[in-house]
C-alpha positions, 0 to 999 in steps of 0.5 A: 587486879582480879575483882570477879571470877567466873567458874562454869560448872558441869557438875562433875566430880572434877569441879572441886579441884577447879573450885579450889583454884578459883577460891584461892585466887578470889580469896587472895584478891578479894574477888567475888566468884560467879558460878554458872551452869549452862543447860544445853538444849541444842540437841532438842531443837526441832523436837516437839514440846511434849511431855517427854521433852518437858521432863528432860528439860526439867531434869537438866535444870534440876541437875544444873541447880544441884551443881550450882548449890554444890559450887555455892556451898564449896565457896561459902565454906571457904569464905568466898563471896559467891553468886550462882546463875543458870543459863540456857544455850550453847555452853561456850557461847553462854559462858562468853556472853555471861562473862562479858555481861558480868564484866568478869576479870577471869574465867576459871574452867576445866579442860578435858584432856586425853593422853598425847598418844591419842592425838600425835600421829606417827609421820613416816614420810616427809611428803605428808608432814606439811599436810599433817601439821595444820591438822595436828595443830587443830587436833592438839588444841581440841584434845588439850582444851576440849571444844568448849574450853577452846571456844571460850579461850578464843572468844572471851574478853578476859583471861581464862585459866584452863585447869587440865582434867585428864579423862580416862577412857 
């Protein structure tokens, strides 16, 4: 039985599709939704704490709260019980830790995908097949799920529903 659903958001336009699925599940099961946005400050490790760095951090938090307000509004308009929170750190690690801390039963998150022709190499000799199979598997997983979703799927204590989002480059 699903009583709690965690929905990580990045604030992208694709979130409505992901949220619609999470809301359908939550409303059907009578579950509560937790929306989470992770402010990733890892690129700023080692930077001096000057005015520029502070302004960047403030902007990242502002974007996070804007994304969470959109999650909250979407869920409430559809009759879902929702609570939002912002975390700081590596996105995959924080999503996993937050899910465990909140004892969620399901994580519903988007996955960035690319067309298969970008990651399926053409193998022309049988000598290379064995060598390439392991590489293809790792590449396929990363391309299908994206690195954050891949890490969450591997590390979460609960089920993860990965909603595919194809990106166009």
